[in-house]
Predicted model as a PDB file, atoms N, CA, C, CB and O in Angstrom, pLDDT in the B-factor column:
MODEL        1                                                                  
ATOM      1  N   MET A   1     -88.377  24.537-186.424  1.00 42.00           N  
ATOM      2  CA  MET A   1     -87.958  24.525-188.020  1.00 42.00           C  
ATOM      3  C   MET A   1     -88.980  25.641-188.675  1.00 42.00           C  
ATOM      4  CB  MET A   1     -88.212  22.804-188.838  1.00 42.00           C  
ATOM      5  O   MET A   1     -88.825  26.091-189.811  1.00 42.00           O  
ATOM      6  N   PHE A   2     -90.247  26.088-187.619  1.00 43.00           N  
ATOM      7  CA  PHE A   2     -91.460  27.211-188.509  1.00 43.00           C  
ATOM      8  C   PHE A   2     -90.506  28.702-188.760  1.00 43.00           C  
ATOM      9  CB  PHE A   2     -93.274  27.714-187.202  1.00 43.00           C  
ATOM     10  O   PHE A   2     -90.577  29.535-189.663  1.00 43.00           O  
ATOM     11  N   ILE A   3     -89.624  28.623-187.566  1.00 48.00           N  
ATOM     12  CA  ILE A   3     -88.976  29.958-187.742  1.00 48.00           C  
ATOM     13  C   ILE A   3     -88.259  30.126-188.924  1.00 48.00           C  
ATOM     14  CB  ILE A   3     -88.094  30.252-186.708  1.00 48.00           C  
ATOM     15  O   ILE A   3     -88.265  31.165-189.583  1.00 48.00           O  
ATOM     16  N   TYR A   4     -87.604  29.053-189.215  1.00 49.00           N  
ATOM     17  CA  TYR A   4     -86.486  29.203-190.808  1.00 49.00           C  
ATOM     18  C   TYR A   4     -87.763  29.065-191.547  1.00 49.00           C  
ATOM     19  CB  TYR A   4     -84.969  27.696-191.335  1.00 49.00           C  
ATOM     20  O   TYR A   4     -88.136  30.160-191.967  1.00 49.00           O  
ATOM     21  N   ALA A   5     -88.477  28.187-191.817  1.00 50.00           N  
ATOM     22  CA  ALA A   5     -89.220  28.358-192.942  1.00 50.00           C  
ATOM     23  C   ALA A   5     -90.008  29.533-192.876  1.00 50.00           C  
ATOM     24  CB  ALA A   5     -89.991  27.275-193.187  1.00 50.00           C  
ATOM     25  O   ALA A   5     -90.250  29.994-193.991  1.00 50.00           O  
ATOM     26  N   CYS A   6     -90.523  30.213-191.850  1.00 52.00           N  
ATOM     27  CA  CYS A   6     -90.932  31.498-192.403  1.00 52.00           C  
ATOM     28  C   CYS A   6     -89.998  32.650-192.542  1.00 52.00           C  
ATOM     29  CB  CYS A   6     -91.937  31.939-191.668  1.00 52.00           C  
ATOM     30  O   CYS A   6     -90.543  33.661-192.985  1.00 52.00           O  
ATOM     31  N   VAL A   7     -88.748  32.751-192.280  1.00 49.00           N  
ATOM     32  CA  VAL A   7     -87.612  33.289-192.726  1.00 49.00           C  
ATOM     33  C   VAL A   7     -87.555  33.264-194.177  1.00 49.00           C  
ATOM     34  CB  VAL A   7     -86.535  32.663-192.159  1.00 49.00           C  
ATOM     35  O   VAL A   7     -87.832  34.263-194.841  1.00 49.00           O  
ATOM     36  N   CYS A   8     -87.250  32.294-194.628  1.00 60.00           N  
ATOM     37  CA  CYS A   8     -87.079  31.963-196.118  1.00 60.00           C  
ATOM     38  C   CYS A   8     -88.024  32.721-196.843  1.00 60.00           C  
ATOM     39  CB  CYS A   8     -87.270  30.472-196.464  1.00 60.00           C  
ATOM     40  O   CYS A   8     -87.780  33.534-197.734  1.00 60.00           O  
ATOM     41  N   LYS A   9     -89.259  32.348-196.332  1.00 65.00           N  
ATOM     42  CA  LYS A   9     -90.785  32.933-197.015  1.00 65.00           C  
ATOM     43  C   LYS A   9     -90.832  34.115-197.124  1.00 65.00           C  
ATOM     44  CB  LYS A   9     -92.060  32.704-196.310  1.00 65.00           C  
ATOM     45  O   LYS A   9     -91.116  34.662-198.189  1.00 65.00           O  
ATOM     46  N   CYS A  10     -90.470  34.958-195.671  1.00 77.00           N  
ATOM     47  CA  CYS A  10     -90.572  36.256-195.488  1.00 77.00           C  
ATOM     48  C   CYS A  10     -90.189  37.135-196.196  1.00 77.00           C  
ATOM     49  CB  CYS A  10     -90.208  36.518-194.660  1.00 77.00           C  
ATOM     50  O   CYS A  10     -89.382  36.623-196.971  1.00 77.00           O  
ATOM     51  N   LYS A  11     -90.375  39.078-196.570  1.00 84.00           N  
ATOM     52  CA  LYS A  11     -89.378  39.696-197.177  1.00 84.00           C  
ATOM     53  C   LYS A  11     -87.864  39.192-196.842  1.00 84.00           C  
ATOM     54  CB  LYS A  11     -89.574  41.050-196.866  1.00 84.00           C  
ATOM     55  O   LYS A  11     -87.415  38.957-195.721  1.00 84.00           O  
ATOM     56  N   ASN A  12     -87.223  39.091-198.030  1.00 88.00           N  
ATOM     57  CA  ASN A  12     -86.195  38.435-198.220  1.00 88.00           C  
ATOM     58  C   ASN A  12     -84.867  39.550-199.101  1.00 88.00           C  
ATOM     59  CB  ASN A  12     -86.789  37.078-199.029  1.00 88.00           C  
ATOM     60  O   ASN A  12     -83.648  39.379-199.112  1.00 88.00           O  
ATOM     61  N   SER A  13     -85.574  40.513-199.670  1.00 93.00           N  
ATOM     62  CA  SER A  13     -84.266  41.365-200.043  1.00 93.00           C  
ATOM     63  C   SER A  13     -85.059  42.849-199.746  1.00 93.00           C  
ATOM     64  CB  SER A  13     -83.565  41.100-201.940  1.00 93.00           C  
ATOM     65  O   SER A  13     -86.246  42.900-199.424  1.00 93.00           O  
ATOM     66  N   TRP A  14     -84.202  44.024-199.910  1.00 97.00           N  
ATOM     67  CA  TRP A  14     -84.781  45.337-199.463  1.00 97.00           C  
ATOM     68  C   TRP A  14     -83.712  46.111-200.439  1.00 97.00           C  
ATOM     69  CB  TRP A  14     -84.739  45.716-197.601  1.00 97.00           C  
ATOM     70  O   TRP A  14     -82.546  46.335-200.117  1.00 97.00           O  
ATOM     71  N   PRO A  15     -84.286  46.465-201.636  1.00 97.00           N  
ATOM     72  CA  PRO A  15     -83.413  47.353-202.906  1.00 97.00           C  
ATOM     73  C   PRO A  15     -83.404  48.586-202.630  1.00 97.00           C  
ATOM     74  CB  PRO A  15     -83.977  47.338-204.398  1.00 97.00           C  
ATOM     75  O   PRO A  15     -82.558  49.439-202.900  1.00 97.00           O  
ATOM     76  N   GLU A  16     -84.706  48.692-201.890  1.00 98.00           N  
ATOM     77  CA  GLU A  16     -84.721  50.380-201.148  1.00 98.00           C  
ATOM     78  C   GLU A  16     -84.019  50.984-200.408  1.00 98.00           C  
ATOM     79  CB  GLU A  16     -85.577  50.703-200.431  1.00 98.00           C  
ATOM     80  O   GLU A  16     -84.067  52.197-200.204  1.00 98.00           O  
ATOM     81  N   LEU A  17     -83.210  50.120-199.870  1.00 98.00           N  
ATOM     82  CA  LEU A  17     -82.204  50.570-198.502  1.00 98.00           C  
ATOM     83  C   LEU A  17     -80.881  51.236-199.401  1.00 98.00           C  
ATOM     84  CB  LEU A  17     -81.582  48.884-197.282  1.00 98.00           C  
ATOM     85  O   LEU A  17     -80.311  52.302-199.166  1.00 98.00           O  
ATOM     86  N   VAL A  18     -80.585  50.249-200.505  1.00 98.00           N  
ATOM     87  CA  VAL A  18     -79.147  51.225-201.041  1.00 98.00           C  
ATOM     88  C   VAL A  18     -79.141  52.662-200.849  1.00 98.00           C  
ATOM     89  CB  VAL A  18     -78.890  51.165-202.651  1.00 98.00           C  
ATOM     90  O   VAL A  18     -80.190  53.307-200.847  1.00 98.00           O  
ATOM     91  N   GLY A  19     -78.095  53.142-200.702  1.00 98.00           N  
ATOM     92  CA  GLY A  19     -77.757  54.576-200.041  1.00 98.00           C  
ATOM     93  C   GLY A  19     -78.114  55.294-198.930  1.00 98.00           C  
ATOM     94  O   GLY A  19     -78.061  56.510-198.750  1.00 98.00           O  
ATOM     95  N   PHE A  20     -78.557  54.238-198.057  1.00 98.00           N  
ATOM     96  CA  PHE A  20     -79.089  54.467-197.001  1.00 98.00           C  
ATOM     97  C   PHE A  20     -77.955  54.289-195.835  1.00 98.00           C  
ATOM     98  CB  PHE A  20     -80.269  53.634-196.936  1.00 98.00           C  
ATOM     99  O   PHE A  20     -76.977  53.545-195.902  1.00 98.00           O  
ATOM    100  N   GLU A  21     -78.288  55.078-194.837  1.00 98.00           N  
ATOM    101  CA  GLU A  21     -76.888  54.625-193.867  1.00 98.00           C  
ATOM    102  C   GLU A  21     -77.124  53.152-193.121  1.00 98.00           C  
ATOM    103  CB  GLU A  21     -76.602  55.906-192.455  1.00 98.00           C  
ATOM    104  O   GLU A  21     -78.224  52.733-192.760  1.00 98.00           O  
ATOM    105  N   GLY A  22     -75.942  52.506-192.979  1.00 98.00           N  
ATOM    106  CA  GLY A  22     -75.726  50.993-192.917  1.00 98.00           C  
ATOM    107  C   GLY A  22     -76.445  50.453-191.474  1.00 98.00           C  
ATOM    108  O   GLY A  22     -76.998  49.354-191.466  1.00 98.00           O  
ATOM    109  N   GLN A  23     -76.406  51.181-190.424  1.00 98.00           N  
ATOM    110  CA  GLN A  23     -77.091  50.854-189.103  1.00 98.00           C  
ATOM    111  C   GLN A  23     -78.477  51.178-189.291  1.00 98.00           C  
ATOM    112  CB  GLN A  23     -76.518  51.636-187.858  1.00 98.00           C  
ATOM    113  O   GLN A  23     -79.271  50.266-189.064  1.00 98.00           O  
ATOM    114  N   ILE A  24     -78.879  52.161-189.617  1.00 98.00           N  
ATOM    115  CA  ILE A  24     -80.501  52.261-190.033  1.00 98.00           C  
ATOM    116  C   ILE A  24     -80.896  51.418-191.007  1.00 98.00           C  
ATOM    117  CB  ILE A  24     -80.946  53.598-190.563  1.00 98.00           C  
ATOM    118  O   ILE A  24     -82.082  51.135-190.843  1.00 98.00           O  
ATOM    119  N   ALA A  25     -80.351  50.814-192.092  1.00 98.00           N  
ATOM    120  CA  ALA A  25     -80.799  49.804-192.732  1.00 98.00           C  
ATOM    121  C   ALA A  25     -81.075  48.715-191.973  1.00 98.00           C  
ATOM    122  CB  ALA A  25     -80.051  49.518-193.628  1.00 98.00           C  
ATOM    123  O   ALA A  25     -82.185  48.197-191.861  1.00 98.00           O  
ATOM    124  N   ALA A  26     -79.887  48.302-191.355  1.00 98.00           N  
ATOM    125  CA  ALA A  26     -79.918  47.234-190.745  1.00 98.00           C  
ATOM    126  C   ALA A  26     -80.956  47.141-189.560  1.00 98.00           C  
ATOM    127  CB  ALA A  26     -78.668  47.024-190.395  1.00 98.00           C  
ATOM    128  O   ALA A  26     -81.467  46.029-189.426  1.00 98.00           O  
ATOM    129  N   ALA A  27     -81.383  48.197-188.612  1.00 98.00           N  
ATOM    130  CA  ALA A  27     -82.612  48.191-188.109  1.00 98.00           C  
ATOM    131  C   ALA A  27     -84.119  48.220-188.843  1.00 98.00           C  
ATOM    132  CB  ALA A  27     -82.489  49.140-187.400  1.00 98.00           C  
ATOM    133  O   ALA A  27     -85.149  47.792-188.323  1.00 98.00           O  
ATOM    134  N   ARG A  28     -84.044  48.622-189.728  1.00 97.00           N  
ATOM    135  CA  ARG A  28     -85.284  48.563-190.815  1.00 97.00           C  
ATOM    136  C   ARG A  28     -85.529  46.721-191.304  1.00 97.00           C  
ATOM    137  CB  ARG A  28     -84.707  49.724-192.492  1.00 97.00           C  
ATOM    138  O   ARG A  28     -86.500  45.967-191.365  1.00 97.00           O  
ATOM    139  N   ILE A  29     -84.155  46.613-191.554  1.00 96.00           N  
ATOM    140  CA  ILE A  29     -84.432  44.878-192.263  1.00 96.00           C  
ATOM    141  C   ILE A  29     -85.265  44.233-190.710  1.00 96.00           C  
ATOM    142  CB  ILE A  29     -82.303  43.647-192.768  1.00 96.00           C  
ATOM    143  O   ILE A  29     -86.379  43.710-190.709  1.00 96.00           O  
ATOM    144  N   GLU A  30     -84.719  44.364-189.944  1.00 95.00           N  
ATOM    145  CA  GLU A  30     -84.533  43.251-188.436  1.00 95.00           C  
ATOM    146  C   GLU A  30     -85.897  43.644-187.991  1.00 95.00           C  
ATOM    147  CB  GLU A  30     -83.056  43.651-186.979  1.00 95.00           C  
ATOM    148  O   GLU A  30     -86.528  42.827-187.321  1.00 95.00           O  
ATOM    149  N   SER A  31     -86.650  45.271-188.398  1.00 94.00           N  
ATOM    150  CA  SER A  31     -88.195  45.630-188.024  1.00 94.00           C  
ATOM    151  C   SER A  31     -88.799  44.698-189.365  1.00 94.00           C  
ATOM    152  CB  SER A  31     -88.668  47.676-188.053  1.00 94.00           C  
ATOM    153  O   SER A  31     -89.397  43.760-188.837  1.00 94.00           O  
ATOM    154  N   GLU A  32     -88.855  44.619-190.251  1.00 92.00           N  
ATOM    155  CA  GLU A  32     -89.529  44.225-191.115  1.00 92.00           C  
ATOM    156  C   GLU A  32     -89.269  42.617-191.255  1.00 92.00           C  
ATOM    157  CB  GLU A  32     -89.274  45.056-192.222  1.00 92.00           C  
ATOM    158  O   GLU A  32     -90.077  42.037-191.981  1.00 92.00           O  
ATOM    159  N   ASN A  33     -88.618  42.112-190.872  1.00 91.00           N  
ATOM    160  CA  ASN A  33     -88.656  40.722-190.623  1.00 91.00           C  
ATOM    161  C   ASN A  33     -87.727  40.479-189.475  1.00 91.00           C  
ATOM    162  CB  ASN A  33     -88.285  39.903-191.860  1.00 91.00           C  
ATOM    163  O   ASN A  33     -86.509  40.451-189.645  1.00 91.00           O  
ATOM    164  N   PRO A  34     -88.359  40.280-188.164  1.00 88.00           N  
ATOM    165  CA  PRO A  34     -87.564  40.180-187.020  1.00 88.00           C  
ATOM    166  C   PRO A  34     -86.779  38.593-187.186  1.00 88.00           C  
ATOM    167  CB  PRO A  34     -88.604  40.380-185.592  1.00 88.00           C  
ATOM    168  O   PRO A  34     -85.805  38.523-186.436  1.00 88.00           O  
ATOM    169  N   ASN A  35     -86.958  37.615-187.824  1.00 88.00           N  
ATOM    170  CA  ASN A  35     -86.609  36.518-187.759  1.00 88.00           C  
ATOM    171  C   ASN A  35     -85.073  36.441-188.119  1.00 88.00           C  
ATOM    172  CB  ASN A  35     -87.475  35.805-188.493  1.00 88.00           C  
ATOM    173  O   ASN A  35     -84.430  35.414-187.906  1.00 88.00           O  
ATOM    174  N   VAL A  36     -84.580  37.446-188.613  1.00 93.00           N  
ATOM    175  CA  VAL A  36     -82.989  37.905-189.221  1.00 93.00           C  
ATOM    176  C   VAL A  36     -82.279  38.652-188.320  1.00 93.00           C  
ATOM    177  CB  VAL A  36     -82.974  38.849-190.555  1.00 93.00           C  
ATOM    178  O   VAL A  36     -82.752  39.494-187.556  1.00 93.00           O  
ATOM    179  N   ASN A  37     -80.931  38.266-188.445  1.00 96.00           N  
ATOM    180  CA  ASN A  37     -79.793  38.946-188.100  1.00 96.00           C  
ATOM    181  C   ASN A  37     -79.461  40.079-189.019  1.00 96.00           C  
ATOM    182  CB  ASN A  37     -78.734  38.044-188.027  1.00 96.00           C  
ATOM    183  O   ASN A  37     -78.797  39.450-189.843  1.00 96.00           O  
ATOM    184  N   ALA A  38     -79.464  41.344-189.461  1.00 97.00           N  
ATOM    185  CA  ALA A  38     -78.857  42.148-190.232  1.00 97.00           C  
ATOM    186  C   ALA A  38     -77.558  42.322-189.496  1.00 97.00           C  
ATOM    187  CB  ALA A  38     -79.638  43.355-190.521  1.00 97.00           C  
ATOM    188  O   ALA A  38     -77.482  42.386-188.269  1.00 97.00           O  
ATOM    189  N   ILE A  39     -76.210  42.419-190.593  1.00 97.00           N  
ATOM    190  CA  ILE A  39     -75.142  42.539-190.083  1.00 97.00           C  
ATOM    191  C   ILE A  39     -74.070  43.384-190.874  1.00 97.00           C  
ATOM    192  CB  ILE A  39     -74.808  41.340-189.817  1.00 97.00           C  
ATOM    193  O   ILE A  39     -73.403  42.882-191.779  1.00 97.00           O  
ATOM    194  N   VAL A  40     -73.960  44.562-190.516  1.00 98.00           N  
ATOM    195  CA  VAL A  40     -73.165  45.686-191.440  1.00 98.00           C  
ATOM    196  C   VAL A  40     -71.816  45.169-191.839  1.00 98.00           C  
ATOM    197  CB  VAL A  40     -72.905  47.145-190.627  1.00 98.00           C  
ATOM    198  O   VAL A  40     -71.294  44.259-191.196  1.00 98.00           O  
ATOM    199  N   VAL A  41     -71.298  45.655-192.758  1.00 97.00           N  
ATOM    200  CA  VAL A  41     -70.055  44.890-193.236  1.00 97.00           C  
ATOM    201  C   VAL A  41     -69.551  45.841-194.262  1.00 97.00           C  
ATOM    202  CB  VAL A  41     -70.343  43.338-193.867  1.00 97.00           C  
ATOM    203  O   VAL A  41     -70.269  46.199-195.195  1.00 97.00           O  
ATOM    204  N   GLU A  42     -68.103  46.334-194.077  1.00 97.00           N  
ATOM    205  CA  GLU A  42     -67.581  47.571-194.904  1.00 97.00           C  
ATOM    206  C   GLU A  42     -67.239  46.668-196.081  1.00 97.00           C  
ATOM    207  CB  GLU A  42     -66.186  48.569-194.216  1.00 97.00           C  
ATOM    208  O   GLU A  42     -66.730  45.573-195.845  1.00 97.00           O  
ATOM    209  N   ASN A  43     -67.516  47.105-197.508  1.00 96.00           N  
ATOM    210  CA  ASN A  43     -66.808  46.714-198.561  1.00 96.00           C  
ATOM    211  C   ASN A  43     -65.882  45.985-198.785  1.00 96.00           C  
ATOM    212  CB  ASN A  43     -66.510  47.361-198.948  1.00 96.00           C  
ATOM    213  O   ASN A  43     -65.042  46.884-198.791  1.00 96.00           O  
ATOM    214  N   GLY A  44     -65.058  44.715-199.064  1.00 92.00           N  
ATOM    215  CA  GLY A  44     -64.152  44.072-199.318  1.00 92.00           C  
ATOM    216  C   GLY A  44     -63.467  43.500-198.271  1.00 92.00           C  
ATOM    217  O   GLY A  44     -62.352  43.028-198.490  1.00 92.00           O  
ATOM    218  N   PHE A  45     -64.104  43.450-196.809  1.00 93.00           N  
ATOM    219  CA  PHE A  45     -64.139  42.679-195.368  1.00 93.00           C  
ATOM    220  C   PHE A  45     -64.703  41.204-196.020  1.00 93.00           C  
ATOM    221  CB  PHE A  45     -65.386  43.525-193.975  1.00 93.00           C  
ATOM    222  O   PHE A  45     -65.792  41.159-196.594  1.00 93.00           O  
ATOM    223  N   GLN A  46     -63.935  40.147-195.882  1.00 93.00           N  
ATOM    224  CA  GLN A  46     -64.257  39.062-196.105  1.00 93.00           C  
ATOM    225  C   GLN A  46     -65.520  38.656-194.769  1.00 93.00           C  
ATOM    226  CB  GLN A  46     -62.860  38.250-196.232  1.00 93.00           C  
ATOM    227  O   GLN A  46     -65.482  39.139-193.637  1.00 93.00           O  
ATOM    228  N   VAL A  47     -66.591  37.650-195.284  1.00 93.00           N  
ATOM    229  CA  VAL A  47     -67.672  37.189-194.487  1.00 93.00           C  
ATOM    230  C   VAL A  47     -67.377  35.421-194.673  1.00 93.00           C  
ATOM    231  CB  VAL A  47     -69.315  37.863-195.127  1.00 93.00           C  
ATOM    232  O   VAL A  47     -66.488  34.982-195.403  1.00 93.00           O  
ATOM    233  N   ILE A  48     -68.252  34.612-193.913  1.00 91.00           N  
ATOM    234  CA  ILE A  48     -68.642  33.525-193.992  1.00 91.00           C  
ATOM    235  C   ILE A  48     -69.566  33.183-195.578  1.00 91.00           C  
ATOM    236  CB  ILE A  48     -69.353  33.411-192.672  1.00 91.00           C  
ATOM    237  O   ILE A  48     -70.447  33.995-195.859  1.00 91.00           O  
ATOM    238  N   THR A  49     -69.393  32.324-196.280  1.00 87.00           N  
ATOM    239  CA  THR A  49     -69.979  32.401-197.567  1.00 87.00           C  
ATOM    240  C   THR A  49     -71.567  31.131-197.880  1.00 87.00           C  
ATOM    241  CB  THR A  49     -68.487  32.048-198.633  1.00 87.00           C  
ATOM    242  O   THR A  49     -72.254  30.843-198.860  1.00 87.00           O  
ATOM    243  N   ASP A  50     -71.526  30.684-196.321  1.00 90.00           N  
ATOM    244  CA  ASP A  50     -72.704  29.572-196.289  1.00 90.00           C  
ATOM    245  C   ASP A  50     -74.069  30.335-196.346  1.00 90.00           C  
ATOM    246  CB  ASP A  50     -72.659  28.592-194.830  1.00 90.00           C  
ATOM    247  O   ASP A  50     -74.183  31.368-195.686  1.00 90.00           O  
ATOM    248  N   TYR A  51     -75.038  29.906-197.053  1.00 88.00           N  
ATOM    249  CA  TYR A  51     -76.328  30.608-196.895  1.00 88.00           C  
ATOM    250  C   TYR A  51     -76.858  30.173-195.555  1.00 88.00           C  
ATOM    251  CB  TYR A  51     -77.362  30.282-198.075  1.00 88.00           C  
ATOM    252  O   TYR A  51     -76.713  29.084-194.999  1.00 88.00           O  
ATOM    253  N   ARG A  52     -77.517  31.271-195.140  1.00 90.00           N  
ATOM    254  CA  ARG A  52     -78.488  31.178-193.944  1.00 90.00           C  
ATOM    255  C   ARG A  52     -79.701  32.034-194.042  1.00 90.00           C  
ATOM    256  CB  ARG A  52     -77.793  31.564-192.661  1.00 90.00           C  
ATOM    257  O   ARG A  52     -79.649  33.180-194.488  1.00 90.00           O  
ATOM    258  N   CYS A  53     -80.790  31.469-193.622  1.00 88.00           N  
ATOM    259  CA  CYS A  53     -82.329  32.062-193.738  1.00 88.00           C  
ATOM    260  C   CYS A  53     -82.180  33.459-192.782  1.00 88.00           C  
ATOM    261  CB  CYS A  53     -83.709  30.798-193.016  1.00 88.00           C  
ATOM    262  O   CYS A  53     -82.716  34.491-193.187  1.00 88.00           O  
ATOM    263  N   ASN A  54     -81.517  33.454-191.645  1.00 91.00           N  
ATOM    264  CA  ASN A  54     -81.636  34.246-190.882  1.00 91.00           C  
ATOM    265  C   ASN A  54     -80.540  34.830-190.525  1.00 91.00           C  
ATOM    266  CB  ASN A  54     -82.202  33.868-190.096  1.00 91.00           C  
ATOM    267  O   ASN A  54     -80.119  34.928-189.372  1.00 91.00           O  
ATOM    268  N   ARG A  55     -79.782  35.454-192.031  1.00 95.00           N  
ATOM    269  CA  ARG A  55     -79.038  36.250-192.229  1.00 95.00           C  
ATOM    270  C   ARG A  55     -78.780  37.323-193.125  1.00 95.00           C  
ATOM    271  CB  ARG A  55     -78.463  35.762-192.203  1.00 95.00           C  
ATOM    272  O   ARG A  55     -78.697  37.022-194.316  1.00 95.00           O  
ATOM    273  N   VAL A  56     -78.629  38.565-192.785  1.00 96.00           N  
ATOM    274  CA  VAL A  56     -78.518  39.407-193.861  1.00 96.00           C  
ATOM    275  C   VAL A  56     -77.168  40.519-193.767  1.00 96.00           C  
ATOM    276  CB  VAL A  56     -79.928  40.136-193.933  1.00 96.00           C  
ATOM    277  O   VAL A  56     -77.066  41.399-192.912  1.00 96.00           O  
ATOM    278  N   TRP A  57     -76.129  40.228-194.919  1.00 96.00           N  
ATOM    279  CA  TRP A  57     -75.199  41.165-194.870  1.00 96.00           C  
ATOM    280  C   TRP A  57     -75.774  42.534-195.588  1.00 96.00           C  
ATOM    281  CB  TRP A  57     -73.929  40.584-195.510  1.00 96.00           C  
ATOM    282  O   TRP A  57     -76.408  42.666-196.635  1.00 96.00           O  
ATOM    283  N   VAL A  58     -75.307  43.505-194.622  1.00 98.00           N  
ATOM    284  CA  VAL A  58     -75.440  44.733-195.211  1.00 98.00           C  
ATOM    285  C   VAL A  58     -74.380  45.689-195.691  1.00 98.00           C  
ATOM    286  CB  VAL A  58     -76.073  45.316-194.453  1.00 98.00           C  
ATOM    287  O   VAL A  58     -73.891  46.547-194.956  1.00 98.00           O  
ATOM    288  N   TRP A  59     -74.057  45.519-196.894  1.00 98.00           N  
ATOM    289  CA  TRP A  59     -72.416  46.082-197.530  1.00 98.00           C  
ATOM    290  C   TRP A  59     -72.877  47.602-197.681  1.00 98.00           C  
ATOM    291  CB  TRP A  59     -71.747  45.265-199.416  1.00 98.00           C  
ATOM    292  O   TRP A  59     -73.885  48.168-198.104  1.00 98.00           O  
ATOM    293  N   VAL A  60     -71.159  48.145-196.908  1.00 98.00           N  
ATOM    294  CA  VAL A  60     -71.608  49.688-196.873  1.00 98.00           C  
ATOM    295  C   VAL A  60     -70.210  50.026-197.397  1.00 98.00           C  
ATOM    296  CB  VAL A  60     -72.142  50.490-195.225  1.00 98.00           C  
ATOM    297  O   VAL A  60     -69.294  49.216-197.252  1.00 98.00           O  
ATOM    298  N   ASN A  61     -70.007  51.331-198.069  1.00 98.00           N  
ATOM    299  CA  ASN A  61     -69.003  51.967-198.254  1.00 98.00           C  
ATOM    300  C   ASN A  61     -67.915  52.484-196.858  1.00 98.00           C  
ATOM    301  CB  ASN A  61     -69.594  52.983-199.014  1.00 98.00           C  
ATOM    302  O   ASN A  61     -68.189  52.161-195.702  1.00 98.00           O  
ATOM    303  N   LYS A  62     -66.950  53.137-197.138  1.00 97.00           N  
ATOM    304  CA  LYS A  62     -66.230  53.656-196.067  1.00 97.00           C  
ATOM    305  C   LYS A  62     -67.313  54.946-195.510  1.00 97.00           C  
ATOM    306  CB  LYS A  62     -64.598  54.164-196.628  1.00 97.00           C  
ATOM    307  O   LYS A  62     -67.382  55.180-194.304  1.00 97.00           O  
ATOM    308  N   ALA A  63     -67.895  55.507-196.223  1.00 98.00           N  
ATOM    309  CA  ALA A  63     -68.811  56.857-195.521  1.00 98.00           C  
ATOM    310  C   ALA A  63     -70.009  55.875-194.903  1.00 98.00           C  
ATOM    311  CB  ALA A  63     -69.572  58.315-196.922  1.00 98.00           C  
ATOM    312  O   ALA A  63     -70.873  56.524-194.316  1.00 98.00           O  
ATOM    313  N   GLY A  64     -70.216  54.494-194.922  1.00 98.00           N  
ATOM    314  CA  GLY A  64     -71.248  54.241-194.196  1.00 98.00           C  
ATOM    315  C   GLY A  64     -72.579  54.048-195.027  1.00 98.00           C  
ATOM    316  O   GLY A  64     -73.665  53.901-194.467  1.00 98.00           O  
ATOM    317  N   LYS A  65     -72.432  54.058-196.312  1.00 98.00           N  
ATOM    318  CA  LYS A  65     -73.920  54.141-196.910  1.00 98.00           C  
ATOM    319  C   LYS A  65     -74.069  52.513-197.644  1.00 98.00           C  
ATOM    320  CB  LYS A  65     -74.081  55.653-198.272  1.00 98.00           C  
ATOM    321  O   LYS A  65     -73.094  51.959-198.153  1.00 98.00           O  
ATOM    322  N   VAL A  66     -75.095  52.045-197.606  1.00 98.00           N  
ATOM    323  CA  VAL A  66     -75.258  50.861-198.389  1.00 98.00           C  
ATOM    324  C   VAL A  66     -75.396  50.860-199.640  1.00 98.00           C  
ATOM    325  CB  VAL A  66     -76.140  50.244-198.061  1.00 98.00           C  
ATOM    326  O   VAL A  66     -76.300  51.441-200.241  1.00 98.00           O  
ATOM    327  N   THR A  67     -74.053  49.872-200.389  1.00 98.00           N  
ATOM    328  CA  THR A  67     -73.659  49.799-201.787  1.00 98.00           C  
ATOM    329  C   THR A  67     -74.544  48.825-202.519  1.00 98.00           C  
ATOM    330  CB  THR A  67     -72.193  49.396-201.925  1.00 98.00           C  
ATOM    331  O   THR A  67     -75.025  49.329-203.534  1.00 98.00           O  
ATOM    332  N   GLU A  68     -74.921  47.505-202.287  1.00 97.00           N  
ATOM    333  CA  GLU A  68     -75.785  46.772-202.964  1.00 97.00           C  
ATOM    334  C   GLU A  68     -77.284  46.036-201.536  1.00 97.00           C  
ATOM    335  CB  GLU A  68     -74.565  45.444-203.852  1.00 97.00           C  
ATOM    336  O   GLU A  68     -77.558  45.860-200.349  1.00 97.00           O  
ATOM    337  N   THR A  69     -77.632  45.928-202.642  1.00 97.00           N  
ATOM    338  CA  THR A  69     -79.229  45.358-202.181  1.00 97.00           C  
ATOM    339  C   THR A  69     -78.799  44.499-200.905  1.00 97.00           C  
ATOM    340  CB  THR A  69     -80.175  44.196-203.552  1.00 97.00           C  
ATOM    341  O   THR A  69     -77.839  43.739-201.025  1.00 97.00           O  
ATOM    342  N   PRO A  70     -79.431  44.586-199.766  1.00 97.00           N  
ATOM    343  CA  PRO A  70     -79.155  43.552-198.858  1.00 97.00           C  
ATOM    344  C   PRO A  70     -80.236  42.477-198.960  1.00 97.00           C  
ATOM    345  CB  PRO A  70     -79.044  44.101-197.461  1.00 97.00           C  
ATOM    346  O   PRO A  70     -81.429  42.777-198.995  1.00 97.00           O  
ATOM    347  N   ILE A  71     -79.913  41.559-198.995  1.00 94.00           N  
ATOM    348  CA  ILE A  71     -80.650  39.975-199.291  1.00 94.00           C  
ATOM    349  C   ILE A  71     -80.228  38.782-198.373  1.00 94.00           C  
ATOM    350  CB  ILE A  71     -80.242  39.398-200.858  1.00 94.00           C  
ATOM    351  O   ILE A  71     -79.043  38.572-198.115  1.00 94.00           O  
ATOM    352  N   ILE A  72     -81.163  38.075-197.930  1.00 92.00           N  
ATOM    353  CA  ILE A  72     -81.087  37.016-197.195  1.00 92.00           C  
ATOM    354  C   ILE A  72     -79.916  35.960-197.227  1.00 92.00           C  
ATOM    355  CB  ILE A  72     -82.150  36.482-197.436  1.00 92.00           C  
ATOM    356  O   ILE A  72     -80.242  35.207-198.145  1.00 92.00           O  
ATOM    357  N   GLY A  73     -78.834  35.555-196.751  1.00 86.00           N  
ATOM    358  CA  GLY A  73     -78.419  34.480-197.126  1.00 86.00           C  
ATOM    359  C   GLY A  73     -76.950  34.426-196.435  1.00 86.00           C  
ATOM    360  O   GLY A  73     -76.223  33.447-196.606  1.00 86.00           O  
TER     361      GLY A  73                                                      
ENDMDL                                                                          
END                                                                             
């Protein structure tokens, strides 16, 4: 339970990563909050919509650049 409590209370959004290359953004997210798994997904793909404190979707365009603020969820 402690891990999930920290995950939700630790840093939970990364607006400064919009425009970065997706894999670089994911690595930075995981280094700043090691309790989350950052998953790079191309815009338009369907993903599971349940809320999880240990997951961050990193949305990228066809060029691999982050298009929206990655947030925990």
